[in-house]
C-alpha positions as a printed Julia matrix, in Angstrom:
404×3 Matrix{Float64}:
  -95.69  -23.75  -112.85
  -96.76  -27.39  -112.58
  -97.0   -27.93  -108.8
  -96.16  -31.62  -109.14
  -92.69  -30.67  -110.43
  -91.51  -29.58  -106.97
  -94.41  -30.04  -104.54
  -95.68  -33.05  -102.59
  -99.07  -33.22  -100.88
  -97.38  -31.95   -97.73
  -96.1   -28.91   -99.61
  -99.59  -28.16  -100.87
 -100.9   -28.43   -97.3
  -98.31  -25.9    -96.11
  -99.2   -23.58   -98.98
 -102.92  -23.75   -98.17
 -102.28  -23.16   -94.45
 -100.2   -20.03   -95.08
 -102.6   -18.73   -97.73
 -105.53  -18.99   -95.33
 -103.64  -17.33   -92.49
 -102.4   -14.52   -94.74
 -105.88  -13.9    -96.14
 -107.74  -14.05   -92.81
 -105.25  -12.61   -90.31
 -102.69  -10.53   -92.21
 -104.57   -8.86   -95.08
 -107.05   -7.01   -92.81
 -104.28   -5.35   -90.75
 -101.37   -4.98   -93.19
 -102.14   -1.37   -94.15
 -102.61   -0.35   -90.5
  -99.26   -1.75   -89.39
  -97.57   -0.24   -92.44
  -98.91    3.19   -91.49
  -98.09    2.94   -87.78
  -94.74    1.13   -88.21
  -95.66   -1.02   -85.22
  -94.41   -4.58   -85.07
  -97.37   -7.02   -85.43
  -96.69   -8.97   -82.22
 -100.04  -10.73   -82.02
  -99.81  -12.07   -85.59
  -96.2   -13.13   -85.04
  -97.28  -15.12   -82.01
  -99.98  -16.84   -84.09
  -97.35  -17.61   -86.75
  -95.17  -19.2    -84.11
  -98.08  -21.29   -82.84
  -98.65  -22.52   -86.41
  -95.0   -23.54   -86.63
  -94.13  -20.94   -89.27
  -91.07  -19.64   -87.4
  -89.33  -23.01   -87.27
  -90.4   -24.77   -90.45
  -87.1   -26.39   -91.54
  -85.72  -27.28   -88.09
  -85.91  -30.74   -86.5
  -88.73  -31.47   -84.1
  -86.27  -32.33   -81.32
  -85.08  -28.7    -81.53
  -88.62  -27.32   -81.4
  -89.09  -27.0    -85.15
  -91.79  -28.28   -87.48
  -89.48  -30.88   -89.02
  -90.36  -29.91   -92.6
  -88.06  -29.24   -95.54
  -86.56  -26.19   -97.22
  -89.19  -26.13   -99.98
  -91.93  -25.89   -97.34
  -90.08  -22.95   -95.82
  -89.79  -21.12   -99.16
  -93.48  -21.77   -99.86
  -94.35  -20.05   -96.57
  -92.28  -16.94   -97.38
  -93.65  -16.82  -100.94
  -97.29  -17.11   -99.88
  -97.03  -14.65   -96.97
  -95.35  -12.02   -99.14
  -98.24  -12.1   -101.61
 -100.25  -10.35   -98.9
  -97.62   -8.51   -96.83
  -93.84   -8.42   -97.16
  -93.31   -7.26   -93.56
  -94.82  -10.49   -92.23
  -92.9   -12.44   -94.86
  -89.52  -10.95   -93.97
  -90.14  -11.76   -90.32
  -90.28  -15.46   -91.22
  -87.22  -15.18   -93.47
  -84.94  -13.06   -91.29
  -85.79  -14.94   -88.11
  -85.31  -18.39   -89.65
  -82.45  -18.04   -92.14
  -80.49  -15.23   -90.56
  -81.28  -15.5    -86.86
  -81.5   -19.27   -86.42
  -79.73  -21.13   -89.24
  -76.17  -20.09   -88.23
  -76.74  -21.7    -84.82
  -78.21  -24.82   -86.42
  -75.43  -25.08   -89.01
  -72.36  -23.96   -87.09
  -73.26  -24.19   -83.41
  -72.25  -26.77   -80.83
  -74.83  -29.25   -79.61
  -75.08  -27.27   -76.37
  -75.71  -24.03   -78.28
  -78.37  -25.7    -80.42
  -80.18  -27.13   -77.42
  -80.06  -23.84   -75.54
  -81.1   -21.38   -78.24
  -82.83  -23.11   -81.18
  -85.99  -24.33   -79.35
  -86.66  -20.76   -78.18
  -86.29  -19.45   -81.74
  -87.99  -22.29   -83.63
  -91.08  -22.08   -81.42
  -91.28  -18.31   -81.78
  -90.98  -17.67   -78.04
  -88.26  -15.13   -78.82
  -87.09  -13.56   -82.07
  -83.63  -13.71   -83.57
  -81.48  -11.54   -85.78
  -78.23  -11.43   -87.75
  -75.57   -8.76   -87.27
  -73.25   -8.42   -90.26
  -73.85   -5.02   -91.9
  -72.04   -2.01   -90.41
  -71.96    1.69   -91.29
  -68.73    1.09   -93.28
  -69.37   -2.56   -94.23
  -72.35   -3.02   -96.52
  -71.61   -4.59   -99.88
  -68.04   -4.87   -98.6
  -69.0    -7.27   -95.81
  -65.32   -8.0    -95.18
  -64.9    -4.41   -93.98
  -66.15   -5.27   -90.48
  -64.9    -2.82   -87.84
  -66.56   -4.24   -84.72
  -63.93   -5.9    -82.53
  -63.83   -8.82   -80.12
  -60.84   -9.04   -77.77
  -60.27  -12.22   -75.75
  -59.85  -11.41   -72.07
  -60.05  -13.56   -68.93
  -62.1   -16.39   -70.41
  -64.47  -14.24   -72.44
  -64.53  -11.85   -75.4
  -65.14   -8.1    -75.1
  -67.12   -6.75   -78.07
  -67.22   -3.13   -79.21
  -68.79   -1.61   -82.32
  -72.1    -1.15   -84.12
  -74.24   -2.93   -86.67
  -76.93   -1.24   -88.71
  -80.04   -2.07   -90.75
  -80.61   -5.11   -88.52
  -84.0    -6.79   -88.93
  -85.51   -7.44   -85.46
  -82.84   -5.18   -83.97
  -85.28   -3.91   -81.36
  -87.76   -6.75   -80.94
  -85.2    -9.58   -81.07
  -83.54  -11.19   -78.08
  -81.0   -13.63   -79.62
  -78.49  -12.42   -82.22
  -75.62  -13.91   -84.17
  -73.02  -11.25   -84.98
  -69.52  -10.89   -86.42
  -66.51   -9.08   -85.0
  -62.81   -8.88   -85.81
  -60.67  -11.06   -83.54
  -57.43  -10.86   -85.58
  -57.04   -7.61   -87.55
  -53.99   -8.92   -89.43
  -55.79  -11.98   -90.85
  -58.29  -10.26   -93.16
  -61.52  -12.18   -93.61
  -59.98  -15.09   -91.69
  -59.75  -12.82   -88.67
  -63.52  -12.39   -88.35
  -65.35  -14.53   -85.77
  -69.06  -14.91   -85.0
  -70.82  -14.94   -81.64
  -74.25  -15.5    -80.08
  -75.44  -12.51   -78.03
  -78.61  -11.85   -76.04
  -80.23   -8.56   -75.13
  -83.45   -7.08   -73.83
  -86.23   -6.96   -76.42
  -88.42   -3.92   -76.96
  -91.84   -5.29   -76.01
  -93.79   -2.05   -76.36
  -96.98   -2.28   -78.41
  -97.06   -6.02   -77.67
 -100.78   -5.96   -76.89
 -102.1    -9.35   -75.81
  -99.08  -11.23   -77.18
  -96.94  -13.08   -74.65
  -93.85  -13.81   -76.75
  -90.62  -11.81   -77.07
  -88.79  -12.72   -73.87
  -87.79  -15.94   -72.18
  -86.64  -15.88   -68.52
  -83.86  -18.4    -69.28
  -82.02  -15.69   -71.23
  -80.02  -12.94   -69.54
  -79.29   -9.54   -71.02
  -75.62   -8.91   -71.83
  -74.54   -5.6    -70.3
  -73.57   -3.05   -72.94
  -75.53   -4.73   -75.75
  -78.54   -2.68   -76.85
  -80.6    -1.55   -79.8
  -80.1     1.91   -81.23
  -82.13    4.08   -83.57
  -85.18    2.6    -85.26
  -85.13    3.23   -89.01
  -88.02    5.1    -90.64
  -88.16    3.09   -93.87
  -89.8     3.42   -97.28
  -91.14   -0.14   -97.14
  -91.26   -3.18   -94.84
  -92.56   -0.65   -92.33
  -94.09   -3.23   -89.99
  -90.7    -4.99   -89.82
  -88.44   -3.75   -87.02
  -85.08   -2.43   -88.3
  -82.53   -0.82   -85.98
  -78.91   -0.38   -85.03
  -77.17   -2.79   -82.66
  -74.62   -1.25   -80.32
  -71.85   -3.09   -78.44
  -70.12   -1.21   -75.61
  -67.66   -3.46   -73.76
  -70.02   -6.42   -74.03
  -68.6    -9.44   -72.21
  -69.41  -12.58   -74.22
  -68.53  -15.98   -72.7
  -66.24  -18.19   -74.77
  -69.01  -20.78   -74.98
  -71.01  -18.2    -77.0
  -68.47  -18.13   -79.79
  -70.24  -19.53   -82.85
  -67.95  -21.84   -84.82
  -64.17  -21.7    -84.79
  -62.1   -18.55   -84.39
  -61.73  -16.83   -87.75
  -64.62  -18.68   -89.42
  -67.29  -16.02   -88.92
  -67.03  -14.39   -92.33
  -66.93  -17.69   -94.22
  -69.87  -19.1    -92.3
  -71.93  -15.95   -92.72
  -71.3   -15.94   -96.47
  -72.79  -19.45   -96.61
  -75.76  -18.14   -94.63
  -76.26  -15.37   -97.2
  -76.47  -17.93  -100.03
  -79.52  -19.42   -98.32
  -80.8   -15.95   -97.5
  -80.76  -15.03  -101.18
  -83.19  -17.84  -101.96
  -85.42  -16.52   -99.18
  -85.36  -12.98  -100.6
  -86.12  -14.44  -104.04
  -89.18  -16.14  -102.51
  -90.21  -12.91  -100.79
  -89.74  -10.9   -104.0
  -91.69  -13.44  -105.99
  -94.53  -13.22  -103.5
  -94.64   -9.42  -103.8
  -94.66   -9.67  -107.61
  -97.4   -12.29  -107.65
  -99.48  -10.44  -105.08
  -99.32   -7.27  -107.16
 -100.22   -9.24  -110.29
 -103.27  -10.77  -108.6
 -104.4    -7.33  -107.45
 -103.94   -5.89  -110.96
 -105.77   -8.79  -112.62
 -108.72   -8.44  -110.26
 -108.85   -4.65  -110.66
 -108.61   -4.83  -114.46
 -111.57   -7.22  -114.58
 -113.72   -4.87  -112.49
 -112.66   -1.36  -113.52
 -114.71   -0.03  -116.44
 -113.71    2.7   -118.88
 -115.27    3.51  -122.25
 -118.13    1.18  -121.38
 -116.19   -2.03  -120.73
 -113.69   -3.6   -118.3
 -110.16   -2.35  -118.9
 -108.99   -5.98  -119.07
 -110.49   -6.01  -122.57
 -107.97   -3.43  -123.8
 -104.89   -4.83  -125.45
 -102.55   -2.42  -123.67
 -103.68   -3.81  -120.31
 -103.59   -7.39  -121.58
  -99.98   -7.0   -122.71
  -98.92   -5.75  -119.26
 -100.72   -8.61  -117.51
  -99.21  -11.12  -119.93
  -95.69   -9.84  -119.31
  -96.2   -10.0   -115.54
  -97.56  -13.56  -115.69
  -94.72  -14.74  -117.93
  -91.98  -13.32  -115.73
  -93.61  -14.65  -112.56
  -93.61  -18.16  -114.03
  -89.93  -17.78  -114.86
  -89.23  -16.53  -111.35
  -90.98  -19.52  -109.79
  -88.75  -21.93  -111.68
  -85.58  -20.03  -110.78
  -86.42  -19.74  -107.08
  -87.76  -23.25  -106.52
  -84.9   -24.74  -108.54
  -82.36  -23.0   -106.28
  -84.3   -24.18  -103.21
  -84.4   -27.75  -104.57
  -80.63  -27.72  -105.08
  -80.06  -26.42  -101.56
  -82.41  -29.01  -100.1
  -80.56  -31.82  -101.84
  -77.18  -30.43  -100.71
  -76.01  -29.66  -104.22
  -74.01  -26.51  -105.1
  -76.48  -23.65  -105.44
  -74.58  -20.38  -104.93
  -74.9   -19.28  -108.56
  -78.54  -20.34  -108.78
  -79.35  -18.49  -105.54
  -77.79  -15.29  -106.9
  -79.62  -15.64  -110.22
  -82.95  -16.23  -108.48
  -82.44  -13.31  -106.11
  -81.39  -10.95  -108.92
  -84.24  -11.89  -111.24
  -87.02  -12.05  -108.67
  -86.07   -8.85  -106.84
  -86.0    -6.84  -110.07
  -89.2    -8.59  -111.14
  -90.88   -7.4   -107.94
  -90.16   -3.79  -108.9
  -91.34   -4.25  -112.49
  -94.54   -6.01  -111.47
  -95.51   -3.57  -108.74
  -94.95   -0.6   -111.04
  -97.1    -2.24  -113.73
  -99.77   -2.96  -111.13
  -99.86    0.71  -110.12
 -100.09    1.72  -113.78
 -103.02   -0.62  -114.33
 -104.76    0.85  -111.28
 -104.21    4.35  -112.66
 -104.68    7.16  -110.18
 -106.11    4.8   -107.59
 -102.87    2.82  -107.61
 -101.05    5.9   -106.36
 -103.22    6.07  -103.24
 -103.15    4.04  -100.06
 -106.68    2.8   -100.77
 -105.19   -0.11  -102.72
 -102.33   -2.39  -101.58
 -100.24   -2.07  -104.76
  -98.79    1.22  -103.52
  -97.48   -0.53  -100.39
  -96.24   -3.48  -102.46
  -94.18   -1.17  -104.65
  -92.53    0.38  -101.58
  -91.9    -3.07  -100.13
  -90.35   -4.29  -103.39
  -87.5    -1.78  -103.57
  -85.48   -3.12  -100.64
  -85.43   -6.57  -102.25
  -82.96   -5.15  -104.8
  -80.72   -3.99  -101.93
  -80.88   -6.38   -98.97
  -78.95   -9.7    -98.9
  -76.62   -8.23  -101.5
  -77.56   -5.56  -104.02
  -78.38   -6.37  -107.64
  -74.87   -5.24  -108.51
  -73.35   -7.68  -106.01
  -75.52  -10.51  -107.37
  -74.13   -9.83  -110.84
  -70.59   -9.96  -109.43
  -71.36  -13.31  -107.73
  -72.88  -14.75  -110.91
  -69.93  -13.57  -113.01
  -67.46  -15.16  -110.61
  -69.24  -18.49  -110.92
  -69.28  -18.21  -114.71
  -65.6   -17.31  -114.97
  -64.59  -19.96  -112.44
  -66.39  -22.53  -114.56
  -64.65  -21.25  -117.68
  -61.23  -21.46  -116.06
  -61.96  -24.94  -114.7
């Protein structure tokens, strides 16, 4: 892709910064954290100090004051080396922080966003439930108004930063008879799991109080993204002040669906990074690995696989950065976000499998990162809406356009 098509000099500077950090700080420890499933606190603190956890937010709210393209560049570049570090940027920024920025009151923004944008604490997004996955409208968690506050009960699952996060935006049903218009969103705070924090000093801010009855549940033992913290969230008679309601009553589902549109571009960027990282590993390996007296890159069968990977990655770049450009310029982008997410997530699986094939038996071992990249790629076809859901979203846009 011609960088000048989307990127300014500032974008290139962001890309170079993240590339250097990923190469020097993340690559040497990615396999270790994948194996141990520990959250990489010290690296996350460094990312916060570099401004990578608040890239698109205004400086007066503690952010870096950059644009959406810069943010997608950071996810893309980080995921080339390690998806767990990449999803931390994406989930914290788009899911944990953007609903407060986009739908919160000025008081809510000033209270919570500087803590999140600076990386002093981590945020998360509570939508998915045991019975509400692809059917996000099937929320069962409830919020009952009582004596000037809401009382929340229920559970969320598969929540990124569920254990290590301290600030969460979540949905609950406030009017069971109103369908999706009876779902409201809230800002909750809880104690973060700071075990294995090492020398890091982030994760808790004394200005935040823990809401009684709000806690993390079981930590998931996942196929991929193993250095990313994923757990249940449990609400047991959690008293939430009215001032912590996020947006108007009944607008939680609608607002969260808008958040997912942006999240799909982020997962497209993450998927693209995984695909490109695997391609770079395969290209390097093919140029060095010798069989039958010459580098395997000289064999047409290998060349065809590399050519297919490169072609699809170029297509993915255009789809993802086009969707990001539309979002940045406040143009409709729901269809383009779904297309980018669908294509890039499935591309990540194809590319990582090809990379393992090119590595041969070595690709099946943990001695090379392509094995980890393949495991990390699979969830990209599931999270932020499965591939099947993306096809439904795309079809709805197509049919709506036809009817119009």
